[in-house]
Structure formats: C-alpha cells, structure tokens
mmCIF file as gemmi writes it, N, C-alpha and C atoms, coordinates in Angstrom:
data_model
loop_
_atom_site.group_PDB
_atom_site.id
_atom_site.type_symbol
_atom_site.label_atom_id
_atom_site.label_alt_id
_atom_site.label_comp_id
_atom_site.label_asym_id
_atom_site.label_entity_id
_atom_site.label_seq_id
_atom_site.pdbx_PDB_ins_code
_atom_site.Cartn_x
_atom_site.Cartn_y
_atom_site.Cartn_z
_atom_site.occupancy
_atom_site.B_iso_or_equiv
_atom_site.pdbx_formal_charge
_atom_site.auth_seq_id
_atom_site.auth_asym_id
_atom_site.pdbx_PDB_model_num
ATOM 1 N N . MET Axp A 1 ? 1.011 -1.581 0.162 1 0 ? 1 A 1
ATOM 2 C CA . MET Axp A 1 ? 0.29 0.203 0.009 1 0 ? 1 A 1
ATOM 3 C C . MET Axp A 1 ? 0.667 1.117 -0.113 1 0 ? 1 A 1
ATOM 4 N N . SER Axp A 2 ? 0.592 2.432 -0.558 1 0 ? 2 A 1
ATOM 5 C CA . SER Axp A 2 ? 1.585 3.474 -1.098 1 0 ? 2 A 1
ATOM 6 C C . SER Axp A 2 ? 0.887 4.012 0.374 1 0 ? 2 A 1
ATOM 7 N N . GLU Axp A 3 ? 2.329 5.416 0.88 1 0 ? 3 A 1
ATOM 8 C CA . GLU Axp A 3 ? 2.041 5.947 1.988 1 0 ? 3 A 1
ATOM 9 C C . GLU Axp A 3 ? 0.159 7.087 2.309 1 0 ? 3 A 1
ATOM 10 N N . PRO Axp A 4 ? 0.161 6.445 3.2 1 0 ? 4 A 1
ATOM 11 C CA . PRO Axp A 4 ? -0.473 7.455 2.778 1 0 ? 4 A 1
ATOM 12 C C . PRO Axp A 4 ? -0.934 8.791 3.46 1 0 ? 4 A 1
ATOM 13 N N . THR Axp A 5 ? -1.677 9.542 3.039 1 0 ? 5 A 1
ATOM 14 C CA . THR Axp A 5 ? -1.271 10.982 2.874 1 0 ? 5 A 1
ATOM 15 C C . THR Axp A 5 ? -2.782 11.897 4.037 1 0 ? 5 A 1
ATOM 16 N N . CYS Axp A 6 ? -2.66 12.577 4.635 1 0 ? 6 A 1
ATOM 17 C CA . CYS Axp A 6 ? -3.738 13.525 5.163 1 0 ? 6 A 1
ATOM 18 C C . CYS Axp A 6 ? -3.649 15.306 3.953 1 0 ? 6 A 1
ATOM 19 N N . ALA Axp A 7 ? -4.775 15.515 4.619 1 0 ? 7 A 1
ATOM 20 C CA . ALA Axp A 7 ? -4.739 16.818 4.083 1 0 ? 7 A 1
ATOM 21 C C . ALA Axp A 7 ? -4.24 17.916 5.312 1 0 ? 7 A 1
ATOM 22 N N . LYS Axp A 8 ? -3.678 17.955 6.585 1 0 ? 8 A 1
ATOM 23 C CA . LYS Axp A 8 ? -3.195 17.817 6.869 1 0 ? 8 A 1
ATOM 24 C C . LYS Axp A 8 ? -2.886 17.361 8.628 1 0 ? 8 A 1
ATOM 25 N N . ALA Axp A 9 ? -1.936 17.387 9.144 1 0 ? 9 A 1
ATOM 26 C CA . ALA Axp A 9 ? -1.41 17.162 10.539 1 0 ? 9 A 1
ATOM 27 C C . ALA Axp A 9 ? -2.671 17.614 11.61 1 0 ? 9 A 1
ATOM 28 N N . ASN Axp A 10 ? -3.231 15.883 12.314 1 0 ? 10 A 1
ATOM 29 C CA . ASN Axp A 10 ? -4.032 16.452 13.777 1 0 ? 10 A 1
ATOM 30 C C . ASN Axp A 10 ? -3.56 15.214 14.75 1 0 ? 10 A 1
ATOM 31 N N . ILE Axp A 11 ? -3.059 15.63 15.516 1 0 ? 11 A 1
ATOM 32 C CA . ILE Axp A 11 ? -2.525 14.79 16.78 1 0 ? 11 A 1
ATOM 33 C C . ILE Axp A 11 ? -3.806 15.439 17.813 1 0 ? 11 A 1
ATOM 34 N N . ASN Axp A 12 ? -3.963 14.4 18.578 1 0 ? 12 A 1
ATOM 35 C CA . ASN Axp A 12 ? -4.844 14.403 20.034 1 0 ? 12 A 1
ATOM 36 C C . ASN Axp A 12 ? -4.885 13.323 20.757 1 0 ? 12 A 1
ATOM 37 N N . ARG Axp A 13 ? -4.591 13.585 21.597 1 0 ? 13 A 1
ATOM 38 C CA . ARG Axp A 13 ? -3.991 13.047 22.83 1 0 ? 13 A 1
ATOM 39 C C . ARG Axp A 13 ? -5.132 12.914 23.867 1 0 ? 13 A 1
ATOM 40 N N . THR Axp A 14 ? -6.227 11.123 24.538 1 0 ? 14 A 1
ATOM 41 C CA . THR Axp A 14 ? -6.77 11.438 25.215 1 0 ? 14 A 1
ATOM 42 C C . THR Axp A 14 ? -6.395 11.005 26.107 1 0 ? 14 A 1
ATOM 43 N N . PHE Axp A 15 ? -6.829 10.46 27.633 1 0 ? 15 A 1
ATOM 44 C CA . PHE Axp A 15 ? -5.942 10.249 28.701 1 0 ? 15 A 1
ATOM 45 C C . PHE Axp A 15 ? -6.996 9.537 29.419 1 0 ? 15 A 1
ATOM 46 N N . ILE Axp A 16 ? -7.385 8.283 30.147 1 0 ? 16 A 1
ATOM 47 C CA . ILE Axp A 16 ? -8.242 7.53 30.384 1 0 ? 16 A 1
ATOM 48 C C . ILE Axp A 16 ? -8.162 7.283 31.936 1 0 ? 16 A 1
ATOM 49 N N . LYS Axp A 17 ? -8.398 7.323 32.996 1 0 ? 17 A 1
ATOM 50 C CA . LYS Axp A 17 ? -8.239 6.836 34.273 1 0 ? 17 A 1
ATOM 51 C C . LYS Axp A 17 ? -9.004 5.294 34.203 1 0 ? 17 A 1
ATOM 52 N N . ALA Axp A 18 ? -7.962 4.764 33.72 1 0 ? 18 A 1
ATOM 53 C CA . ALA Axp A 18 ? -8.621 2.744 34.023 1 0 ? 18 A 1
ATOM 54 C C . ALA Axp A 18 ? -6.972 1.995 33.149 1 0 ? 18 A 1
ATOM 55 N N . PRO Axp A 19 ? -6.597 1.028 33.96 1 0 ? 19 A 1
ATOM 56 C CA . PRO Axp A 19 ? -5.877 0.205 33.444 1 0 ? 19 A 1
ATOM 57 C C . PRO Axp A 19 ? -5.633 -0.48 32.329 1 0 ? 19 A 1
ATOM 58 N N . ILE Axp A 20 ? -4.467 0.128 32.037 1 0 ? 20 A 1
ATOM 59 C CA . ILE Axp A 20 ? -4.005 -0.068 30.321 1 0 ? 20 A 1
ATOM 60 C C . ILE Axp A 20 ? -4.877 -1.508 29.921 1 0 ? 20 A 1
ATOM 61 N N . GLU Axp A 21 ? -4.836 -2.672 30.422 1 0 ? 21 A 1
ATOM 62 C CA . GLU Axp A 21 ? -5.71 -4.164 29.903 1 0 ? 21 A 1
ATOM 63 C C . GLU Axp A 21 ? -6.931 -3.808 29.423 1 0 ? 21 A 1
ATOM 64 N N . THR Axp A 22 ? -7.364 -2.785 30.748 1 0 ? 22 A 1
ATOM 65 C CA . THR Axp A 22 ? -8.661 -2.34 30.513 1 0 ? 22 A 1
ATOM 66 C C . THR Axp A 22 ? -8.972 -1.773 28.942 1 0 ? 22 A 1
ATOM 67 N N . VAL Axp A 23 ? -8.383 -0.962 28.474 1 0 ? 23 A 1
ATOM 68 C CA . VAL Axp A 23 ? -8.327 0.31 27.609 1 0 ? 23 A 1
ATOM 69 C C . VAL Axp A 23 ? -7.79 -0.261 26.859 1 0 ? 23 A 1
ATOM 70 N N . TRP Axp A 24 ? -7.134 -0.963 26.396 1 0 ? 24 A 1
ATOM 71 C CA . TRP Axp A 24 ? -6.866 -2.028 24.825 1 0 ? 24 A 1
ATOM 72 C C . TRP Axp A 24 ? -7.725 -2.578 24.747 1 0 ? 24 A 1
ATOM 73 N N . SER Axp A 25 ? -8.182 -3.648 25.603 1 0 ? 25 A 1
ATOM 74 C CA . SER Axp A 25 ? -9.039 -4.346 25.321 1 0 ? 25 A 1
ATOM 75 C C . SER Axp A 25 ? -10.342 -3.698 24.709 1 0 ? 25 A 1
ATOM 76 N N . THR Axp A 26 ? -10.369 -2.956 25.44 1 0 ? 26 A 1
ATOM 77 C CA . THR Axp A 26 ? -11.192 -1.794 24.187 1 0 ? 26 A 1
ATOM 78 C C . THR Axp A 26 ? -11.584 -1.748 22.929 1 0 ? 26 A 1
ATOM 79 N N . LEU Axp A 27 ? -10.063 -1.004 23.094 1 0 ? 27 A 1
ATOM 80 C CA . LEU Axp A 27 ? -9.906 -0.118 21.397 1 0 ? 27 A 1
ATOM 81 C C . LEU Axp A 27 ? -9.589 -1.799 20.533 1 0 ? 27 A 1
ATOM 82 N N . VAL Axp A 28 ? -9.7 -2.855 20.771 1 0 ? 28 A 1
ATOM 83 C CA . VAL Axp A 28 ? -9.224 -3.45 19.605 1 0 ? 28 A 1
ATOM 84 C C . VAL Axp A 28 ? -9.5 -5.385 19.674 1 0 ? 28 A 1
ATOM 85 N N . ALA Axp A 29 ? -11.164 -4.662 20.509 1 0 ? 29 A 1
ATOM 86 C CA . ALA Axp A 29 ? -11.901 -5.477 20.293 1 0 ? 29 A 1
ATOM 87 C C . ALA Axp A 29 ? -12.622 -5.623 18.558 1 0 ? 29 A 1
ATOM 88 N N . THR Axp A 30 ? -12.988 -6.926 18.552 1 0 ? 30 A 1
ATOM 89 C CA . THR Axp A 30 ? -13.525 -7.301 17.176 1 0 ? 30 A 1
ATOM 90 C C . THR Axp A 30 ? -14.633 -7.929 16.972 1 0 ? 30 A 1
ATOM 91 N N . ASP Axp A 31 ? -15.379 -8.129 18.213 1 0 ? 31 A 1
ATOM 92 C CA . ASP Axp A 31 ? -16.843 -8.765 18.07 1 0 ? 31 A 1
ATOM 93 C C . ASP Axp A 31 ? -17.778 -8.319 18.978 1 0 ? 31 A 1
ATOM 94 N N . GLN Axp A 32 ? -17.653 -6.545 19.289 1 0 ? 32 A 1
ATOM 95 C CA . GLN Axp A 32 ? -18.609 -6.039 19.946 1 0 ? 32 A 1
ATOM 96 C C . GLN Axp A 32 ? -18.69 -4.727 19.497 1 0 ? 32 A 1
ATOM 97 N N . ALA Axp A 33 ? -20.046 -3.86 19.591 1 0 ? 33 A 1
ATOM 98 C CA . ALA Axp A 33 ? -19.67 -3.017 19.265 1 0 ? 33 A 1
ATOM 99 C C . ALA Axp A 33 ? -19.038 -1.393 20.013 1 0 ? 33 A 1
ATOM 100 N N . LEU Axp A 34 ? -18.101 -0.579 19.661 1 0 ? 34 A 1
ATOM 101 C CA . LEU Axp A 34 ? -17.503 -0.332 20.09 1 0 ? 34 A 1
ATOM 102 C C . LEU Axp A 34 ? -18.072 1.392 20.548 1 0 ? 34 A 1
ATOM 103 N N . PRO Axp A 35 ? -17.899 1.928 21.298 1 0 ? 35 A 1
ATOM 104 C CA . PRO Axp A 35 ? -18.87 2.74 22.522 1 0 ? 35 A 1
ATOM 105 C C . PRO Axp A 35 ? -18.177 4.458 22.059 1 0 ? 35 A 1
ATOM 106 N N . PHE Axp A 36 ? -16.65 4.143 21.19 1 0 ? 36 A 1
ATOM 107 C CA . PHE Axp A 36 ? -15.918 4.954 20.938 1 0 ? 36 A 1
ATOM 108 C C . PHE Axp A 36 ? -16.038 5.522 19.467 1 0 ? 36 A 1
ATOM 109 N N . PHE Axp A 37 ? -16.473 4.93 18.404 1 0 ? 37 A 1
ATOM 110 C CA . PHE Axp A 37 ? -17.136 4.571 17.298 1 0 ? 37 A 1
ATOM 111 C C . PHE Axp A 37 ? -18.817 4.761 16.982 1 0 ? 37 A 1
ATOM 112 N N . PHE Axp A 38 ? -19.435 5.259 17.335 1 0 ? 38 A 1
ATOM 113 C CA . PHE Axp A 38 ? -20.793 4.925 16.801 1 0 ? 38 A 1
ATOM 114 C C . PHE Axp A 38 ? -21.151 3.593 17.133 1 0 ? 38 A 1
ATOM 115 N N . GLY Axp A 39 ? -20.991 2.978 17.648 1 0 ? 39 A 1
ATOM 116 C CA . GLY Axp A 39 ? -21.258 1.825 18.438 1 0 ? 39 A 1
ATOM 117 C C . GLY Axp A 39 ? -21.185 0.573 17.119 1 0 ? 39 A 1
ATOM 118 N N . SER Axp A 40 ? -20.381 1.394 16.927 1 0 ? 40 A 1
ATOM 119 C CA . SER Axp A 40 ? -19.457 0.37 15.057 1 0 ? 40 A 1
ATOM 120 C C . SER Axp A 40 ? -18.622 -0.837 15.303 1 0 ? 40 A 1
ATOM 121 N N . ILE Axp A 41 ? -18.987 -1.86 14.456 1 0 ? 41 A 1
ATOM 122 C CA . ILE Axp A 41 ? -18.15 -2.875 15.19 1 0 ? 41 A 1
ATOM 123 C C . ILE Axp A 41 ? -16.971 -3.075 13.778 1 0 ? 41 A 1
ATOM 124 N N . CYS Axp A 42 ? -16.014 -2.996 14.407 1 0 ? 42 A 1
ATOM 125 C CA . CYS Axp A 42 ? -14.685 -3.42 13.969 1 0 ? 42 A 1
ATOM 126 C C . CYS Axp A 42 ? -14.508 -4.76 13.404 1 0 ? 42 A 1
ATOM 127 N N . GLN Axp A 43 ? -14.177 -5.098 12.269 1 0 ? 43 A 1
ATOM 128 C CA . GLN Axp A 43 ? -14.154 -6.435 11.741 1 0 ? 43 A 1
ATOM 129 C C . GLN Axp A 43 ? -12.758 -6.276 11.076 1 0 ? 43 A 1
ATOM 130 N N . ALA Axp A 44 ? -11.918 -7.843 10.991 1 0 ? 44 A 1
ATOM 131 C CA . ALA Axp A 44 ? -10.481 -7.859 10.477 1 0 ? 44 A 1
ATOM 132 C C . ALA Axp A 44 ? -10.661 -9.616 10.458 1 0 ? 44 A 1
ATOM 133 N N . ASN Axp A 45 ? -10.776 -9.73 9.326 1 0 ? 45 A 1
ATOM 134 C CA . ASN Axp A 45 ? -10.866 -11.603 9.182 1 0 ? 45 A 1
ATOM 135 C C . ASN Axp A 45 ? -9.158 -12.134 9.25 1 0 ? 45 A 1
ATOM 136 N N . ASP Axp A 46 ? -8.232 -11.531 8.973 1 0 ? 46 A 1
ATOM 137 C CA . ASP Axp A 46 ? -7.114 -12.138 9.269 1 0 ? 46 A 1
ATOM 138 C C . ASP Axp A 46 ? -6.675 -11.479 11.085 1 0 ? 46 A 1
ATOM 139 N N . GLY Axp A 47 ? -7.683 -11.114 11.561 1 0 ? 47 A 1
ATOM 140 C CA . GLY Axp A 47 ? -7.14 -10.521 13.122 1 0 ? 47 A 1
ATOM 141 C C . GLY Axp A 47 ? -6.521 -9.028 12.537 1 0 ? 47 A 1
ATOM 142 N N . LEU Axp A 48 ? -6.094 -8.473 13.853 1 0 ? 48 A 1
ATOM 143 C CA . LEU Axp A 48 ? -4.894 -7.545 13.681 1 0 ? 48 A 1
ATOM 144 C C . LEU Axp A 48 ? -3.888 -7.346 13.919 1 0 ? 48 A 1
ATOM 145 N N . LYS Axp A 49 ? -3.209 -7.359 12.999 1 0 ? 49 A 1
ATOM 146 C CA . LYS Axp A 49 ? -1.908 -7.34 12.657 1 0 ? 49 A 1
ATOM 147 C C . LYS Axp A 49 ? -1.212 -6.894 11.584 1 0 ? 49 A 1
ATOM 148 N N . PRO Axp A 50 ? -0.125 -6.754 11.489 1 0 ? 50 A 1
ATOM 149 C CA . PRO Axp A 50 ? 0.66 -5.409 10.693 1 0 ? 50 A 1
ATOM 150 C C . PRO Axp A 50 ? 0.28 -6.424 8.776 1 0 ? 50 A 1
ATOM 151 N N . GLY Axp A 51 ? -0.577 -4.981 7.888 1 0 ? 51 A 1
ATOM 152 C CA . GLY Axp A 51 ? -0.696 -5.607 7.186 1 0 ? 51 A 1
ATOM 153 C C . GLY Axp A 51 ? -2.593 -5.946 6.949 1 0 ? 51 A 1
ATOM 154 N N . ALA Axp A 52 ? -3.037 -6.56 7.44 1 0 ? 52 A 1
ATOM 155 C CA . ALA Axp A 52 ? -4.271 -6.812 8.116 1 0 ? 52 A 1
ATOM 156 C C . ALA Axp A 52 ? -5.418 -5.542 7.554 1 0 ? 52 A 1
ATOM 157 N N . ALA Axp A 53 ? -6.314 -6.306 7.317 1 0 ? 53 A 1
ATOM 158 C CA . ALA Axp A 53 ? -6.922 -4.801 6.115 1 0 ? 53 A 1
ATOM 159 C C . ALA Axp A 53 ? -8.253 -5.353 7.446 1 0 ? 53 A 1
ATOM 160 N N . PHE Axp A 54 ? -9.219 -3.53 7.93 1 0 ? 54 A 1
ATOM 161 C CA . PHE Axp A 54 ? -10.717 -3.955 8.562 1 0 ? 54 A 1
ATOM 162 C C . PHE Axp A 54 ? -11.252 -3.342 7.984 1 0 ? 54 A 1
ATOM 163 N N . ARG Axp A 55 ? -12.269 -3.537 9.219 1 0 ? 55 A 1
ATOM 164 C CA . ARG Axp A 55 ? -13.612 -2.076 8.227 1 0 ? 55 A 1
ATOM 165 C C . ARG Axp A 55 ? -14.134 -1.521 9.33 1 0 ? 55 A 1
ATOM 166 N N . MET Axp A 56 ? -14.799 -0.924 9.819 1 0 ? 56 A 1
ATOM 167 C CA . MET Axp A 56 ? -15.678 -0.667 10.741 1 0 ? 56 A 1
ATOM 168 C C . MET Axp A 56 ? -16.824 -0.628 10.443 1 0 ? 56 A 1
ATOM 169 N N . VAL Axp A 57 ? -17.863 -1.126 10.572 1 0 ? 57 A 1
ATOM 170 C CA . VAL Axp A 57 ? -19.183 -1.647 10.137 1 0 ? 57 A 1
ATOM 171 C C . VAL Axp A 57 ? -20.51 -1.307 11.289 1 0 ? 57 A 1
ATOM 172 N N . HIS Axp A 58 ? -21.454 -0.471 10.717 1 0 ? 58 A 1
ATOM 173 C CA . HIS Axp A 58 ? -22.681 -0.217 11.324 1 0 ? 58 A 1
ATOM 174 C C . HIS Axp A 58 ? -23.31 -1.235 11.793 1 0 ? 58 A 1
ATOM 175 N N . PRO Axp A 59 ? -23.628 -1.635 13.289 1 0 ? 59 A 1
ATOM 176 C CA . PRO Axp A 59 ? -24.365 -2.601 13.531 1 0 ? 59 A 1
ATOM 177 C C . PRO Axp A 59 ? -25.104 -4.181 13.262 1 0 ? 59 A 1
ATOM 178 N N . ASN Axp A 60 ? -25.912 -2.918 12.178 1 0 ? 60 A 1
ATOM 179 C CA . ASN Axp A 60 ? -26.627 -3.945 11.097 1 0 ? 60 A 1
ATOM 180 C C . ASN Axp A 60 ? -25.144 -4.601 9.828 1 0 ? 60 A 1
ATOM 181 N N . LYS Axp A 61 ? -23.999 -4.618 10.852 1 0 ? 61 A 1
ATOM 182 C CA . LYS Axp A 61 ? -23.116 -5.473 9.461 1 0 ? 61 A 1
ATOM 183 C C . LYS Axp A 61 ? -23.161 -4.776 7.727 1 0 ? 61 A 1
ATOM 184 N N . MET Axp A 62 ? -24.634 -4.497 7.243 1 0 ? 62 A 1
ATOM 185 C CA . MET Axp A 62 ? -24.337 -3.9 6.149 1 0 ? 62 A 1
ATOM 186 C C . MET Axp A 62 ? -23.95 -2.868 5.489 1 0 ? 62 A 1
ATOM 187 N N . VAL Axp A 63 ? -23.146 -1.921 6.587 1 0 ? 63 A 1
ATOM 188 C CA . VAL Axp A 63 ? -22.994 -0.638 5.814 1 0 ? 63 A 1
ATOM 189 C C . VAL Axp A 63 ? -20.78 -0.759 6.601 1 0 ? 63 A 1
ATOM 190 N N . ALA Axp A 64 ? -20.283 0.079 5.701 1 0 ? 64 A 1
ATOM 191 C CA . ALA Axp A 64 ? -18.916 -0.153 6.328 1 0 ? 64 A 1
ATOM 192 C C . ALA Axp A 64 ? -18.492 1.415 5.819 1 0 ? 64 A 1
ATOM 193 N N . MET Axp A 65 ? -18.471 2.226 7.622 1 0 ? 65 A 1
ATOM 194 C CA . MET Axp A 65 ? -18.505 3.715 6.955 1 0 ? 65 A 1
ATOM 195 C C . MET Axp A 65 ? -16.852 4.003 7.576 1 0 ? 65 A 1
ATOM 196 N N . VAL Axp A 66 ? -15.671 2.686 7.477 1 0 ? 66 A 1
ATOM 197 C CA . VAL Axp A 66 ? -14.768 2.999 7.729 1 0 ? 66 A 1
ATOM 198 C C . VAL Axp A 66 ? -13.169 2.092 6.866 1 0 ? 66 A 1
ATOM 199 N N . VAL Axp A 67 ? -12.63 1.926 6.199 1 0 ? 67 A 1
ATOM 200 C CA . VAL Axp A 67 ? -11.739 0.855 6.375 1 0 ? 67 A 1
ATOM 201 C C . VAL Axp A 67 ? -10.582 0.715 6.145 1 0 ? 67 A 1
ATOM 202 N N . GLY Axp A 68 ? -9.412 0.369 6.513 1 0 ? 68 A 1
ATOM 203 C CA . GLY Axp A 68 ? -8.126 0.871 6.696 1 0 ? 68 A 1
ATOM 204 C C . GLY Axp A 68 ? -7.149 -0.52 6.892 1 0 ? 68 A 1
ATOM 205 N N . GLU Axp A 69 ? -6.072 -0.289 6.489 1 0 ? 69 A 1
ATOM 206 C CA . GLU Axp A 69 ? -4.97 -1.369 6.802 1 0 ? 69 A 1
ATOM 207 C C . GLU Axp A 69 ? -4.199 -1.619 8.197 1 0 ? 69 A 1
ATOM 208 N N . VAL Axp A 70 ? -3.903 -2.303 8.995 1 0 ? 70 A 1
ATOM 209 C CA . VAL Axp A 70 ? -3.257 -2.169 10.35 1 0 ? 70 A 1
ATOM 210 C C . VAL Axp A 70 ? -1.382 -1.443 9.788 1 0 ? 70 A 1
ATOM 211 N N . ILE Axp A 71 ? -0.968 -1.085 10.215 1 0 ? 71 A 1
ATOM 212 C CA . ILE Axp A 71 ? 0.377 -1.254 9.86 1 0 ? 71 A 1
ATOM 213 C C . ILE Axp A 71 ? 1.478 -1.04 11.195 1 0 ? 71 A 1
ATOM 214 N N . ALA Axp A 72 ? 1.024 -1.254 12.254 1 0 ? 72 A 1
ATOM 215 C CA . ALA Axp A 72 ? 1.532 -1.163 13.155 1 0 ? 72 A 1
ATOM 216 C C . ALA Axp A 72 ? 0.75 -2.206 15.11 1 0 ? 72 A 1
ATOM 217 N N . PHE Axp A 73 ? 1.059 -2.848 14.892 1 0 ? 73 A 1
ATOM 218 C CA . PHE Axp A 73 ? 0.124 -3.696 16.225 1 0 ? 73 A 1
ATOM 219 C C . PHE Axp A 73 ? 1.28 -4.383 17.643 1 0 ? 73 A 1
ATOM 220 N N . ASP Axp A 74 ? 1.555 -3.567 18.72 1 0 ? 74 A 1
ATOM 221 C CA . ASP Axp A 74 ? 2.481 -4.396 19.43 1 0 ? 74 A 1
ATOM 222 C C . ASP Axp A 74 ? 1.612 -3.824 20.87 1 0 ? 74 A 1
ATOM 223 N N . PRO Axp A 75 ? 0.957 -5.445 21.454 1 0 ? 75 A 1
ATOM 224 C CA . PRO Axp A 75 ? -0.044 -4.78 22.228 1 0 ? 75 A 1
ATOM 225 C C . PRO Axp A 75 ? 0.619 -4.571 23.977 1 0 ? 75 A 1
ATOM 226 N N . PRO Axp A 76 ? 0.504 -4.002 24.825 1 0 ? 76 A 1
ATOM 227 C CA . PRO Axp A 76 ? -0.301 -3.141 24.874 1 0 ? 76 A 1
ATOM 228 C C . PRO Axp A 76 ? -0.685 -1.835 24.363 1 0 ? 76 A 1
ATOM 229 N N . ARG Axp A 77 ? 0.87 -1.203 24.042 1 0 ? 77 A 1
ATOM 230 C CA . ARG Axp A 77 ? 0.864 0.137 23.766 1 0 ? 77 A 1
ATOM 231 C C . ARG Axp A 77 ? 0.61 0.565 22.498 1 0 ? 77 A 1
ATOM 232 N N . LEU Axp A 78 ? 0.58 -0.392 20.967 1 0 ? 78 A 1
ATOM 233 C CA . LEU Axp A 78 ? 0.441 0.332 20.079 1 0 ? 78 A 1
ATOM 234 C C . LEU Axp A 78 ? -0.055 -0.106 18.652 1 0 ? 78 A 1
ATOM 235 N N . TYR Axp A 79 ? -1.09 0.871 18.276 1 0 ? 79 A 1
ATOM 236 C CA . TYR Axp A 79 ? -2.07 0.411 17.622 1 0 ? 79 A 1
ATOM 237 C C . TYR Axp A 79 ? -2.065 1.249 16.529 1 0 ? 79 A 1
ATOM 238 N N . ALA Axp A 80 ? -1.128 1.505 15.284 1 0 ? 80 A 1
ATOM 239 C CA . ALA Axp A 80 ? -1.259 2.317 14.036 1 0 ? 80 A 1
ATOM 240 C C . ALA Axp A 80 ? -2.194 1.823 13.187 1 0 ? 80 A 1
ATOM 241 N N . HIS Axp A 81 ? -2.654 2.228 12.353 1 0 ? 81 A 1
ATOM 242 C CA . HIS Axp A 81 ? -2.929 2.2 11.264 1 0 ? 81 A 1
ATOM 243 C C . HIS Axp A 81 ? -3.838 3.26 10.594 1 0 ? 81 A 1
ATOM 244 N N . THR Axp A 82 ? -4.492 3.034 8.998 1 0 ? 82 A 1
ATOM 245 C CA . THR Axp A 82 ? -4.78 3.683 7.5 1 0 ? 82 A 1
ATOM 246 C C . THR Axp A 82 ? -6.23 4.276 7.921 1 0 ? 82 A 1
ATOM 247 N N . PHE Axp A 83 ? -7.249 5.234 7.348 1 0 ? 83 A 1
ATOM 248 C CA . PHE Axp A 83 ? -8.236 5.428 7.79 1 0 ? 83 A 1
ATOM 249 C C . PHE Axp A 83 ? -8.878 6.075 7.122 1 0 ? 83 A 1
ATOM 250 N N . GLN Axp A 84 ? -9.857 5.545 6.321 1 0 ? 84 A 1
ATOM 251 C CA . GLN Axp A 84 ? -10.117 6.265 4.96 1 0 ? 84 A 1
ATOM 252 C C . GLN Axp A 84 ? -11.769 6.004 5.142 1 0 ? 84 A 1
ATOM 253 N N . LYS Axp A 85 ? -12.507 7.014 5.313 1 0 ? 85 A 1
ATOM 254 C CA . LYS Axp A 85 ? -14.083 6.708 5.781 1 0 ? 85 A 1
ATOM 255 C C . LYS Axp A 85 ? -14.501 6.874 4.087 1 0 ? 85 A 1
ATOM 256 N N . THR Axp A 86 ? -15.671 5.897 4.334 1 0 ? 86 A 1
ATOM 257 C CA . THR Axp A 86 ? -16.261 5.375 2.914 1 0 ? 86 A 1
ATOM 258 C C . THR Axp A 86 ? -17.102 6.684 1.578 1 0 ? 86 A 1
ATOM 259 N N . ASN Axp A 87 ? -17.346 7.15 2.579 1 0 ? 87 A 1
ATOM 260 C CA . ASN Axp A 87 ? -18.455 8.165 2.004 1 0 ? 87 A 1
ATOM 261 C C . ASN Axp A 87 ? -18.042 9.781 1.301 1 0 ? 87 A 1
ATOM 262 N N . ILE Axp A 88 ? -16.727 9.957 1.303 1 0 ? 88 A 1
ATOM 263 C CA . ILE Axp A 88 ? -15.609 10.949 1.037 1 0 ? 88 A 1
ATOM 264 C C . ILE Axp A 88 ? -14.143 10.165 0.418 1 0 ? 88 A 1
ATOM 265 N N . ASP Axp A 89 ? -14.245 11.042 -0.542 1 0 ? 89 A 1
ATOM 266 C CA . ASP Axp A 89 ? -13.87 11.208 -1.74 1 0 ? 89 A 1
ATOM 267 C C . ASP Axp A 89 ? -12.412 11.489 -1.253 1 0 ? 89 A 1
ATOM 268 N N . GLU Axp A 90 ? -11.136 11.341 -0.21 1 0 ? 90 A 1
ATOM 269 C CA . GLU Axp A 90 ? -10.141 11.371 0.216 1 0 ? 90 A 1
ATOM 270 C C . GLU Axp A 90 ? -9.237 10.421 0.207 1 0 ? 90 A 1
ATOM 271 N N . PRO Axp A 91 ? -7.964 10.658 0.524 1 0 ? 91 A 1
ATOM 272 C CA . PRO Axp A 91 ? -7.169 9.41 0.557 1 0 ? 91 A 1
ATOM 273 C C . PRO Axp A 91 ? -7.099 9.006 1.954 1 0 ? 91 A 1
ATOM 274 N N . PRO Axp A 92 ? -6.635 7.887 1.841 1 0 ? 92 A 1
ATOM 275 C CA . PRO Axp A 92 ? -6.572 7.316 3.432 1 0 ? 92 A 1
ATOM 276 C C . PRO Axp A 92 ? -5.867 8.394 4.45 1 0 ? 92 A 1
ATOM 277 N N . CYS Axp A 93 ? -5.553 8.342 5.671 1 0 ? 93 A 1
ATOM 278 C CA . CYS Axp A 93 ? -5.011 8.922 7.028 1 0 ? 93 A 1
ATOM 279 C C . CYS Axp A 93 ? -4 8.275 7.594 1 0 ? 93 A 1
ATOM 280 N N . LYS Axp A 94 ? -4.086 8.435 8.748 1 0 ? 94 A 1
ATOM 281 C CA . LYS Axp A 94 ? -2.77 7.424 9.442 1 0 ? 94 A 1
ATOM 282 C C . LYS Axp A 94 ? -3.367 7.648 11.211 1 0 ? 94 A 1
ATOM 283 N N . GLU Axp A 95 ? -3.695 6.894 11.883 1 0 ? 95 A 1
ATOM 284 C CA . GLU Axp A 95 ? -4.238 7.158 13.094 1 0 ? 95 A 1
ATOM 285 C C . GLU Axp A 95 ? -3.471 5.683 13.891 1 0 ? 95 A 1
ATOM 286 N N . ARG Axp A 96 ? -2.741 6.407 14.547 1 0 ? 96 A 1
ATOM 287 C CA . ARG Axp A 96 ? -1.662 5.851 15.505 1 0 ? 96 A 1
ATOM 288 C C . ARG Axp A 96 ? -2.274 6.012 16.889 1 0 ? 96 A 1
ATOM 289 N N . LYS Axp A 97 ? -2.364 4.815 17.924 1 0 ? 97 A 1
ATOM 290 C CA . LYS Axp A 97 ? -3.151 4.883 19.625 1 0 ? 97 A 1
ATOM 291 C C . LYS Axp A 97 ? -1.78 4.377 20.333 1 0 ? 97 A 1
ATOM 292 N N . ASN Axp A 98 ? -1.22 5.083 21.161 1 0 ? 98 A 1
ATOM 293 C CA . ASN Axp A 98 ? 0.076 4.804 21.795 1 0 ? 98 A 1
ATOM 294 C C . ASN Axp A 98 ? -0.302 5.444 23.162 1 0 ? 98 A 1
C-alpha cells in the first residue's frame, strides 16, 4: 500500500483513568459494538496485525463506514492503522494509538 497522506496533520491525545489492559481490550475488540466509534463493529478477517485489512461497520453489518490497514500492532501499547471514510473521496490517513 502506498504511503497514506492527509490534508493536514492533527494529533490528539486522550487520557483515560483505567488500567491499560482495560483500555487496550476495548480499542482492539472485534466482536462487539465500540462505544468510541458510534457503536460500530471492527471487522478484521485475519485479526489485527500488521498488513491486515479491517473495516468499521454499522451494527447491522451492512454498511462499512471506514476501511483501513493495520500498520503496527504491539499490545498493549501501540496500534497504528490507516483510516479512510467510505463516504468521502479523500486518501486514507494514518491513526496511531499509543
């Protein structure tokens, strides 16, 4: 995959008062609705690992809102992936969670 770009750089940090294992298990869940992404479900047929494709789908599993590829995955501290909204004609961005 070619190097994704974004129109502009944006860095956000969120601090959550919880054990890292709790936060990590929520961020990488692939079998339940995710409260931080409008209740969507992360689908990753090959699991979350570098090079794996994933998509964020509506709870009815009929509409994919986001598609991407895992760039780095080092539990429980690093999860980086591309991020492309399916309803907007823009190149993918990178998202890093650590």
